[in-house]
N, CA, C and O of each residue as an XYZ file, in Angstrom:
756
protein
N       6.839     23.107     23.301
C       5.811     22.092     23.219
C       5.848     21.395     21.861
O       5.713     20.175     21.766
N       6.034     22.206     20.803
C       6.055     21.649     19.450
C       7.201     20.653     19.291
O       7.015     19.564     18.748
N       8.382     21.031     19.765
C       9.548     20.156     19.622
C       9.361     18.859     20.405
O       9.688     17.781     19.908
N       8.836     18.957     21.626
C       8.626     17.756     22.432
C       7.581     16.854     21.784
O       7.753     15.636     21.729
N       6.508     17.449     21.299
C       5.450     16.682     20.650
C       5.988     15.964     19.410
O       5.686     14.794     19.179
N       6.784     16.678     18.621
C       7.342     16.080     17.407
C       8.305     14.941     17.769
O       8.288     13.882     17.143
N       9.136     15.171     18.780
C      10.066     14.135     19.238
C       9.294     12.888     19.661
O       9.661     11.771     19.297
N       8.219     13.085     20.435
C       7.397     11.959     20.891
C       6.804     11.194     19.712
O       6.824      9.963     19.690
N       6.281     11.924     18.738
C       5.667     11.281     17.577
C       6.705     10.440     16.822
O       6.429      9.310     16.420
N       7.893     11.006     16.637
C       8.969     10.294     15.939
C       9.354      9.032     16.717
O       9.537      7.966     16.129
N       9.476      9.161     18.039
C       9.816      7.997     18.878
C       8.717      6.941     18.815
O       8.998      5.755     18.639
N       7.460      7.375     18.959
C       6.342      6.426     18.970
C       6.215      5.676     17.647
O       5.849      4.501     17.625
N       6.519      6.359     16.548
C       6.379      5.723     15.233
C       7.618      4.918     14.834
O       7.579      4.139     13.882
N       8.721      5.112     15.573
C       9.959      4.404     15.241
C      10.720      5.038     14.091
O      11.674      4.453     13.579
N      10.302      6.238     13.678
C      10.950      6.895     12.537
C      12.400      7.261     12.833
O      13.216      7.337     11.914
N      12.731      7.487     14.098
C      14.122      7.804     14.420
C      15.026      6.618     14.075
O      16.068      6.789     13.441
N      14.629      5.436     14.490
C      15.449      4.253     14.216
C      15.481      3.928     12.729
O      16.509      3.494     12.208
N      14.358      4.137     12.043
C      14.364      3.917     10.587
C      15.285      4.914      9.896
O      15.820      4.633      8.824
N      15.471      6.086     10.515
C      16.372      7.100      9.969
C      17.812      6.915     10.415
O      18.666      7.754     10.128
N      18.085      5.823     11.115
C      19.459      5.507     11.490
C      19.933      6.132     12.785
O      21.135      6.150     13.049
N      19.012      6.653     13.613
C      19.390      7.241     14.902
C      18.454      6.707     15.981
O      17.435      6.081     15.689
N      18.818      6.966     17.219
C      17.946      6.607     18.338
C      17.791      7.841     19.208
O      18.694      8.200     19.963
N      16.647      8.481     19.096
C      16.365      9.679     19.886
C      15.788      9.251     21.231
O      14.663      9.621     21.571
N      16.546      8.480     21.992
C      16.068      7.897     23.242
C      15.697      8.944     24.285
O      14.859      8.676     25.147
N      16.296     10.123     24.228
C      15.867     11.192     25.128
C      15.824     12.503     24.349
O      16.397     12.619     23.266
N      15.141     13.478     24.918
C      14.920     14.737     24.213
C      16.230     15.467     23.934
O      16.389     16.068     22.871
N      17.158     15.421     24.867
C      18.433     16.116     24.673
C      19.190     15.556     23.469
O      19.754     16.316     22.682
N      19.202     14.264     23.328
C      19.844     13.624     22.173
C      19.144     14.045     20.885
O      19.792     14.370     19.890
N      17.823     14.034     20.918
C      17.050     14.413     19.729
C      17.288     15.870     19.371
O      17.433     16.200     18.194
N      17.332     16.755     20.374
C      17.506     18.182     20.103
C      18.878     18.458     19.488
O      19.034     19.419     18.735
N      19.858     17.637     19.798
C      21.193     17.810     19.214
C      21.197     17.476     17.722
O      22.128     17.843     17.004
N      20.173     16.791     17.264
C      20.047     16.420     15.853
C      19.386     17.574     15.092
O      18.284     18.003     15.434
N      20.059     18.060     14.078
C      19.573     19.215     13.312
C      18.174     18.997     12.735
O      17.422     19.957     12.563
N      17.826     17.772     12.441
C      16.517     17.496     11.831
C      15.366     17.885     12.752
O      14.356     18.405     12.278
N      15.490     17.648     14.045
C      14.428     18.056     14.969
C      14.367     19.573     15.064
O      13.281     20.152     15.109
N      15.517     20.214     15.093
C      15.546     21.678     15.167
C      14.879     22.297     13.945
O      14.127     23.263     14.069
N      15.150     21.747     12.772
C      14.559     22.310     11.553
C      13.039     22.236     11.567
O      12.374     23.076     10.960
N      12.483     21.246     12.249
C      11.027     21.137     12.360
C      10.473     21.981     13.503
O       9.258     22.147     13.612
N      11.343     22.516     14.353
C      10.902     23.240     15.543
C      11.233     24.723     15.512
O      10.626     25.511     16.238
N      12.180     25.105     14.687
C      12.588     26.504     14.557
C      11.870     27.066     13.335
O      12.127     26.645     12.207
N      10.983     28.002     13.562
C      10.086     28.442     12.496
C      10.550     29.662     11.704
O      10.173     29.801     10.540
N      11.342     30.536     12.282
C      11.626     31.809     11.606
C      12.413     31.627     10.308
O      12.167     32.349      9.342
N      13.346     30.687     10.262
C      14.102     30.469      9.021
C      13.171     30.032      7.893
O      13.250     30.541      6.774
N      12.303     29.096      8.200
C      11.342     28.616      7.205
C      10.406     29.741      6.771
O      10.127     29.903      5.583
N       9.926     30.515      7.741
C       9.001     31.612      7.421
C       9.694     32.666      6.555
O       9.081     33.221      5.643
N      10.951     32.938      6.833
C      11.696     33.919      6.031
C      11.748     33.481      4.569
O      11.616     34.305      3.664
N      11.941     32.186      4.343
C      11.955     31.685      2.960
C      10.585     31.858      2.306
O      10.500     32.244      1.140
N       9.509     31.574      3.051
C       8.160     31.757      2.501
C       7.896     33.224      2.171
O       7.266     33.538      1.161
N       8.383     34.120      3.033
C       8.131     35.551      2.819
C       8.930     36.121      1.649
O       8.652     37.233      1.200
N       9.904     35.385      1.155
C      10.597     35.795     -0.068
C       9.692     35.607     -1.280
O       9.893     36.243     -2.315
N       8.703     34.741     -1.153
C       7.825     34.395     -2.271
C       6.440     35.022     -2.131
O       5.863     35.493     -3.110
N       5.908     35.024     -0.903
C       4.542     35.488     -0.666
C       4.529     36.678      0.282
O       5.421     36.837      1.114
N       3.505     37.507      0.143
C       3.304     38.625      1.063
C       2.801     38.086      2.401
O       2.137     37.052      2.457
N       3.127     38.800      3.469
C       2.737     38.360      4.808
C       1.223     38.218      4.954
O       0.753     37.321      5.653
N       0.454     39.096      4.299
C      -1.007     39.042      4.461
C      -1.636     37.821      3.778
O      -2.832     37.574      3.934
N      -0.847     37.066      3.032
C      -1.368     35.842      2.430
C      -1.351     34.670      3.419
O      -1.901     33.604      3.142
N      -0.719     34.881      4.560
C      -0.649     33.847      5.590
C      -1.672     34.138      6.675
O      -1.992     35.292      6.959
N      -2.171     33.081      7.267
C      -3.074     33.190      8.406
C      -2.463     32.356      9.525
O      -2.323     31.140      9.403
N      -2.105     33.019     10.603
C      -1.468     32.341     11.730
C      -2.510     32.094     12.811
O      -3.208     33.009     13.247
N      -2.598     30.843     13.230
C      -3.611     30.449     14.208
C      -2.942     29.597     15.281
O      -2.248     28.628     14.972
N      -3.151     29.955     16.512
C      -2.639     29.170     17.629
C      -3.530     27.941     17.809
O      -4.756     28.055     17.807
N      -2.925     26.789     17.962
C      -3.707     25.552     18.092
C      -4.617     25.571     19.318
O      -5.656     24.911     19.318
N      -4.254     26.302     20.347
C      -5.122     26.417     21.526
C      -6.450     27.042     21.128
O      -7.509     26.600     21.574
N      -6.392     28.070     20.289
C      -7.632     28.700     19.815
C      -8.458     27.716     19.000
O      -9.687     27.732     19.068
N      -7.799     26.868     18.237
C      -8.534     25.893     17.425
C      -9.328     24.940     18.317
O     -10.431     24.524     17.962
N      -8.765     24.598     19.468
C      -9.481     23.720     20.401
C     -10.562     24.471     21.166
O     -11.659     23.951     21.365
N     -10.256     25.692     21.595
C     -11.159     26.421     22.485
C     -12.257     27.191     21.766
O     -13.350     27.351     22.308
N     -11.988     27.663     20.571
C     -12.995     28.441     19.835
C     -12.995     28.072     18.353
O     -12.706     28.915     17.503
N     -13.316     26.818     18.042
C     -13.227     26.347     16.658
C     -14.119     27.117     15.683
O     -13.725     27.336     14.538
N     -15.308     27.529     16.113
C     -16.204     28.262     15.207
C     -15.570     29.579     14.766
O     -15.618     29.927     13.586
N     -14.974     30.312     15.713
C     -14.326     31.584     15.372
C     -13.141     31.372     14.434
O     -12.957     32.118     13.473
N     -12.352     30.362     14.720
C     -11.181     30.086     13.886
C     -11.613     29.697     12.474
O     -11.035     30.168     11.495
N     -12.622     28.841     12.368
C     -13.104     28.444     11.041
C     -13.674     29.635     10.286
O     -13.523     29.721      9.067
N     -14.324     30.551     10.985
C     -14.820     31.778     10.341
C     -13.663     32.623      9.815
O     -13.731     33.168      8.714
N     -12.600     32.725     10.614
C     -11.422     33.484     10.176
C     -10.808     32.857      8.924
O     -10.416     33.564      7.995
N     -10.729     31.543      8.909
C     -10.168     30.842      7.746
C     -11.043     31.083      6.525
O     -10.541     31.391      5.444
N     -12.352     30.941      6.700
C     -13.300     31.162      5.607
C     -13.149     32.575      5.062
O     -13.106     32.776      3.849
N     -13.068     33.544      5.950
C     -12.914     34.945      5.549
C     -11.564     35.183      4.871
O     -11.489     35.863      3.848
N     -10.507     34.624      5.443
C      -9.160     34.826      4.898
C      -9.069     34.371      3.441
O      -8.401     35.006      2.625
N      -9.739     33.282      3.128
C      -9.697     32.748      1.767
C     -10.860     33.232      0.905
O     -11.091     32.720     -0.190
N     -11.590     34.229      1.417
C     -12.729     34.808      0.690
C     -13.717     33.744      0.229
O     -14.181     33.763     -0.912
N     -14.028     32.825      1.119
C     -14.989     31.774      0.811
C     -16.367     32.180      1.315
O     -16.499     33.034      2.191
N     -17.381     31.558      0.749
C     -18.733     31.812      1.231
C     -18.869     31.282      2.649
O     -18.194     30.330      3.042
N     -19.747     31.912      3.404
C     -20.033     31.463      4.767
C     -20.467     30.009      4.757
O     -21.119     29.544      3.823
N     -20.096     29.306      5.806
C     -20.438     27.892      5.884
C     -20.708     27.548      7.343
O     -20.028     28.044      8.241
N     -21.699     26.703      7.572
C     -22.015     26.244      8.928
C     -21.213     24.972      9.204
O     -21.525     23.900      8.687
N     -20.198     25.110     10.012
C     -19.359     23.964     10.348
C     -19.960     23.200     11.519
O     -20.549     23.796     12.421
N     -19.811     21.893     11.504
C     -20.274     21.059     12.606
C     -19.089     20.802     13.533
O     -18.332     19.849     13.346
N     -18.944     21.655     14.520
C     -17.820     21.530     15.452
C     -18.151     20.609     16.622
O     -17.297     20.332     17.464
N     -19.389     20.141     16.667
C     -19.784     19.274     17.774
C     -19.462     17.811     17.517
O     -19.310     17.031     18.457
N     -19.357     17.435     16.239
C     -19.059     16.029     15.972
C     -17.605     15.763     16.342
O     -16.695     16.460     15.895
N     -17.414     14.766     17.149
C     -16.073     14.457     17.650
C     -15.341     13.568     16.651
O     -15.849     12.526     16.238
N     -14.177     13.983     16.283
C     -13.326     13.189     15.403
C     -12.090     12.792     16.192
O     -11.588     13.553     17.018
N     -11.619     11.610     15.927
C     -10.397     11.162     16.584
C      -9.229     11.963     16.026
O      -9.159     12.227     14.826
N      -8.328     12.340     16.896
C      -7.167     13.097     16.447
C      -5.905     12.385     16.911
O      -5.937     11.528     17.795
N      -4.819     12.756     16.301
C      -3.539     12.133     16.593
C      -2.863     12.876     17.739
O      -1.855     13.554     17.541
N      -3.422     12.744     18.932
C      -2.828     13.391     20.093
C      -1.791     12.462     20.704
O      -1.797     11.255     20.460
N      -0.912     13.033     21.493
C       0.111     12.213     22.150
C      -0.531     11.153     23.029
O      -0.019     10.038     23.133
N      -1.648     11.492     23.662
C      -2.330     10.531     24.532
C      -2.936      9.371     23.747
O      -2.957      8.238     24.227
N      -3.426      9.652     22.546
C      -4.099      8.599     21.784
C      -3.147      7.842     20.857
O      -3.480      6.763     20.368
N      -1.972      8.405     20.620
C      -1.036      7.782     19.690
C      -0.493      6.486     20.271
O      -0.137      6.414     21.447
N      -0.437      5.484     19.439
C       0.047      4.181     19.891
C       1.227      3.732     19.045
O       1.410      4.174     17.911
N       2.016      2.847     19.623
C       3.175      2.282     18.942
C       2.768      0.931     18.364
O       2.172      0.105     19.055
N       3.093      0.716     17.103
C       2.738     -0.543     16.446
C       3.570     -1.692     17.019
O       4.762     -1.546     17.288
N       2.914     -2.825     17.195
C       3.609     -4.051     17.599
C       4.168     -4.705     16.331
O       3.791     -4.306     15.229
N       5.048     -5.691     16.454
C       5.510     -6.402     15.248
C       4.337     -6.988     14.454
O       4.337     -6.946     13.223
N       3.343     -7.532     15.155
C       2.151     -8.052     14.477
C       1.424     -6.919     13.760
O       0.952     -7.084     12.635
N       1.339     -5.767     14.426
C       0.686     -4.604     13.825
C       1.397     -4.133     12.572
O       0.753     -3.779     11.584
N       2.725     -4.127     12.608
C       3.492     -3.731     11.419
C       3.243     -4.685     10.259
O       3.098     -4.254      9.115
N       3.195     -5.980     10.554
C       2.921     -6.972      9.500
C       1.503     -6.784      8.959
O       1.283     -6.847      7.750
N       0.544     -6.554      9.859
C      -0.845     -6.337      9.454
C      -0.956     -5.098      8.558
O      -1.621     -5.123      7.522
N      -0.297     -4.027      8.971
C      -0.327     -2.779      8.195
C       0.275     -2.996      6.807
O      -0.247     -2.482      5.817
N       1.362     -3.749      6.730
C       1.994     -4.039      5.434
C       1.048     -4.831      4.538
O       0.983     -4.588      3.333
N       0.317     -5.776      5.123
C      -0.640     -6.561      4.328
C      -1.799     -5.681      3.851
O      -2.247     -5.802      2.711
N      -2.274     -4.809      4.715
C      -3.381     -3.914      4.348
C      -2.974     -3.031      3.169
O      -3.789     -2.747      2.290
N      -1.721     -2.600      3.154
C      -1.246     -1.734      2.063
C      -1.253     -2.440      0.710
O      -1.232     -1.781     -0.330
N      -1.282     -3.756      0.711
C      -1.330     -4.510     -0.545
C      -2.719     -4.458     -1.190
O      -2.865     -4.729     -2.382
N      -3.727     -4.113     -0.402
C      -5.097     -4.014     -0.915
C      -5.235     -2.679     -1.644
O      -4.844     -1.649     -1.096
N      -5.776     -2.664     -2.853
C      -5.941     -1.395     -3.582
C      -6.767     -0.383     -2.766
O      -7.718     -0.751     -2.076
N      -6.385      0.877     -2.862
C      -7.009      1.945     -2.074
C      -8.536      1.981     -2.194
O      -9.206      2.116     -1.170
N      -9.120      1.865     -3.393
C     -10.592      1.907     -3.463
C     -11.263      0.803     -2.633
O     -12.313      1.023     -2.030
N     -10.657     -0.363     -2.610
C     -11.220     -1.467     -1.820
C     -11.030     -1.192     -0.328
O     -11.926     -1.452      0.475
N      -9.858     -0.664      0.038
C      -9.622     -0.306      1.446
C     -10.650      0.709      1.919
O     -11.159      0.616      3.036
N     -10.956      1.694      1.048
C     -11.939      2.719      1.417
C     -13.297      2.098      1.707
O     -13.950      2.454      2.688
N     -13.723      1.170      0.858
C     -15.017      0.500      1.049
C     -15.017     -0.283      2.364
O     -16.002     -0.260      3.101
N     -13.925     -0.968      2.655
C     -13.831     -1.749      3.887
C     -13.777     -0.857      5.133
O     -14.288     -1.225      6.190
N     -13.162      0.301      4.998
C     -12.977      1.180      6.154
C     -14.226      1.970      6.527
O     -14.430      2.278      7.701
N     -15.066      2.303      5.546
C     -16.237      3.159      5.809
C     -17.105      2.672      6.964
O     -17.392      3.456      7.869
N     -17.539      1.397      6.973
C     -18.397      0.954      8.086
C     -17.699      1.068      9.448
O     -18.336      1.376     10.455
N     -16.401      0.818      9.467
C     -15.653      0.930     10.720
C     -15.586      2.382     11.174
O     -15.764      2.678     12.356
N     -15.328      3.292     10.228
C     -15.246      4.712     10.555
C     -16.580      5.241     11.063
O     -16.620      6.035     12.004
N     -17.682      4.801     10.437
C     -19.008      5.256     10.877
C     -19.271      4.864     12.330
O     -19.976      5.570     13.051
N     -18.719      3.767     12.742
C     -18.907      3.292     14.119
C     -17.761      3.734     15.036
O     -17.677      3.305     16.187
N     -16.883      4.593     14.517
C     -15.710      5.067     15.264
C     -14.844      3.915     15.764
O     -14.276      3.977     16.854
N     -14.751      2.869     14.954
C     -13.899      1.731     15.295
C     -12.559      1.869     14.581
O     -12.504      2.108     13.374
N     -11.503      1.718     15.328
C     -10.161      1.799     14.768
C      -9.475      0.459     15.024
O      -9.113      0.146     16.158
N      -9.301     -0.318     13.974
C      -8.705     -1.647     14.150
C      -7.277     -1.560     14.673
O      -6.765     -2.515     15.258
N      -6.640     -0.420     14.465
C      -5.275     -0.252     14.952
C      -5.223     -0.067     16.467
O      -4.137     -0.049     17.046
N      -6.386      0.072     17.122
C      -6.426      0.168     18.578
C      -6.384     -1.192     19.264
O      -6.224     -1.264     20.482
N      -6.525     -2.261     18.505
C      -6.497     -3.596     19.103
C      -5.130     -3.851     19.746
O      -4.104     -3.534     19.144
N      -5.098     -4.419     20.958
C      -3.826     -4.622     21.666
C      -2.810     -5.473     20.905
O      -1.605     -5.322     21.113
N      -3.270     -6.352     20.039
C      -2.334     -7.168     19.264
C      -1.679     -6.341     18.148
O      -0.613     -6.694     17.644
N      -2.335     -5.238     17.773
C      -1.856     -4.386     16.684
C      -0.984     -3.240     17.206
O       0.033     -2.901     16.600
N      -1.389     -2.644     18.339
C      -0.637     -1.496     18.850
C      -0.707     -1.443     20.370
O      -1.609     -1.999     20.997
N       0.270     -0.760     20.934
C       0.316     -0.564     22.387
C       0.447      0.928     22.656
O       0.978      1.660     21.821
N      -0.028      1.390     23.811
C       0.076      2.824     24.107
C       1.523      3.295     24.063
O       2.433      2.590     24.499
N       1.722      4.503     23.527
C       3.049      5.100     23.509
C       3.415      5.590     24.895
O       2.563      5.694     25.777
N       4.665      5.885     25.075
C       5.152      6.378     26.359
C       4.674      7.815     26.555
O       4.859      8.657     25.677
N       4.057      8.097     27.710
C       3.623      9.462     28.000
C       4.785     10.223     28.624
O       5.379      9.775     29.605
N       5.100     11.370     28.047
C       6.175     12.209     28.551
C       5.587     13.582     28.821
O       5.008     14.203     27.930
N       5.736     14.055     30.051
C       5.245     15.388     30.398
C       6.347     16.407     30.166
O       7.526     16.135     30.394
N       5.948     17.571     29.713
C       6.880     18.666     29.467
C       7.406     19.175     30.809
O       6.623     19.497     31.703
N       8.722     19.246     30.950
C       9.333     19.672     32.211
C      10.267     20.858     31.984
O      10.557     21.244     30.851
N      10.718     21.413     33.084
C      11.683     22.511     33.040
C      12.928     22.103     32.247
O      13.488     22.912     31.507
N      13.355     20.861     32.400
C      14.557     20.380     31.708
C      14.385     20.425     30.192
O      15.323     20.764     29.470
N      13.202     20.088     29.712
C      12.951     20.157     28.266
C      13.120     21.593     27.769
O      13.756     21.837     26.744
N      12.541     22.536     28.513
C      12.667     23.945     28.129
C      14.129     24.386     28.150
O      14.584     25.088     27.246
N      14.865     23.969     29.187
C      16.267     24.376     29.310
C      17.111     23.864     28.146
O      18.031     24.549     27.700
N      16.811     22.686     27.659
C      17.583     22.082     26.564
C      17.506     22.927     25.298
O      18.500     23.071     24.585
N      16.331     23.486     25.015
C      16.167     24.175     23.730
C      15.992     25.691     23.840
O      15.887     26.363     22.814
N      15.959     26.246     25.045
C      15.673     27.674     25.244
C      16.616     28.590     24.470
O      16.179     29.575     23.876
N      17.893     28.273     24.475
C      18.899     29.134     23.847
C      18.612     29.372     22.362
O      18.941     30.431     21.826
N      18.005     28.399     21.709
C      17.704     28.542     20.286
C      16.246     28.913     20.024
O      15.950     29.642     19.078
N      15.339     28.413     20.857
C      13.917     28.626     20.587
C      13.462     30.041     20.937
O      12.700     30.638     20.177
N      13.908     30.594     22.063
C      13.436     31.929     22.460
C      13.796     32.983     21.412
O      12.913     33.738     21.007
N      15.051     33.072     20.951
C      15.350     34.052     19.897
C      14.553     33.789     18.617
O      14.155     34.725     17.922
N      14.326     32.519     18.315
C      13.538     32.185     17.129
C      12.109     32.682     17.270
O      11.557     33.235     16.319
N      11.498     32.499     18.434
C      10.129     32.980     18.652
C      10.055     34.495     18.506
O       9.118     35.021     17.905
N      11.039     35.192     19.055
C      11.067     36.664     18.933
C      11.175     37.076     17.462
O      10.468     37.973     17.004
N      12.065     36.411     16.738
C      12.257     36.730     15.322
C      10.986     36.427     14.529
O      10.588     37.210     13.667
N      10.354     35.293     14.819
C       9.107     34.919     14.149
C       8.032     35.981     14.399
O       7.308     36.368     13.482
N       7.935     36.441     15.633
C       6.941     37.471     15.971
C       7.241     38.781     15.246
O       6.320     39.433     14.753
N       8.505     39.174     15.172
C       8.882     40.395     14.450
C       8.514     40.299     12.975
O       8.010     41.259     12.392
N       8.765     39.145     12.376
C       8.491     38.951     10.945
C       7.010     38.926     10.630
O       6.570     39.483      9.624
N       6.243     38.279     11.493
C       4.851     37.973     11.155
C       3.823     38.806     11.900
O       2.694     38.957     11.434
N       4.201     39.349     13.052
C       3.226     40.036     13.892
C       2.402     39.069     14.735
O       1.541     39.497     15.504
N       2.659     37.766     14.599
C       1.934     36.757     15.375
C       2.505     36.721     16.787
O       3.708     36.545     16.977
N       1.636     36.887     17.764
C       2.045     36.977     19.162
C       2.611     35.647     19.668
O       1.939     34.617     19.616
N       3.860     35.680     20.161
C       4.481     34.464     20.701
C       4.873     34.625     22.165
O       5.529     33.747     22.726
N       4.483     35.727     22.787
C       4.921     35.983     24.166
C       4.471     34.887     25.130
O       5.200     34.554     26.064
N       3.281     34.322     24.916
C       2.825     33.257     25.825
C       3.710     32.014     25.702
O       3.870     31.273     26.672
N       4.277     31.782     24.536
C       5.207     30.662     24.380
C       6.548     31.005     25.022
O       7.170     30.169     25.678
N       6.986     32.258     24.819
C       8.240     32.678     25.443
C       8.127     32.624     26.965
O       9.064     32.217     27.652
N       6.964     33.043     27.486
C       6.747     33.024     28.938
C       6.846     31.612     29.505
O       7.235     31.433     30.660
N       6.501     30.621     28.711
C       6.566     29.232     29.179
C       7.996     28.838     29.547
O       8.202     27.923     30.344
N       8.980     29.525     28.970
C      10.374     29.219     29.274
C      10.795     29.765     30.632
O      11.881     29.451     31.118
N       9.938     30.584     31.249
C      10.245     31.148     32.565
C       9.789     30.255     33.708
O       9.813     30.680     34.863
N       9.375     29.026     33.413
C       8.915     28.143     34.487
C      10.075     27.811     35.414
O      11.227     27.730     34.988
N       9.754     27.624     36.671
C      10.842     27.324     37.621
C      10.683     25.963     38.245
O      11.510     25.559     39.063
């Protein structure tokens, strides 16, 4: 799921083409080492564990963050030995989900470039009233268009299974973080 989501984000933002490649399909993207490095976690974790003790890390499944945010925030607060805090998990914030992510139009790219010329403090003042009203100027059809929706399929799993499954097992051995539910996802038929 992580690799597909990252591939989609790169495609939607056009970063693949800016990087000199065209990740037009997942198989092509997976053949590129850069996507693998962002999707294979055990190598990166091994480097971190050379510097820090395992108990200094807190591993949280994003599903838990969506389903039980209060518990997860309590765990984070406790992990960092912070004072108890009442989090407002009911206020809805826009997030960068695949469904909400949009691709900039040429007009949108020009608009974004012009906005960047405005000093940050002034941009902040201009943005506050829009944010309070949950208005996102980048949602205007002249600025952006919906990205392509791609559903995760058996073929996506088959493309990366040979490398991802051993990586998940290794990550679980190193960290103790349960990955069996992710490994089980590769058993879809």
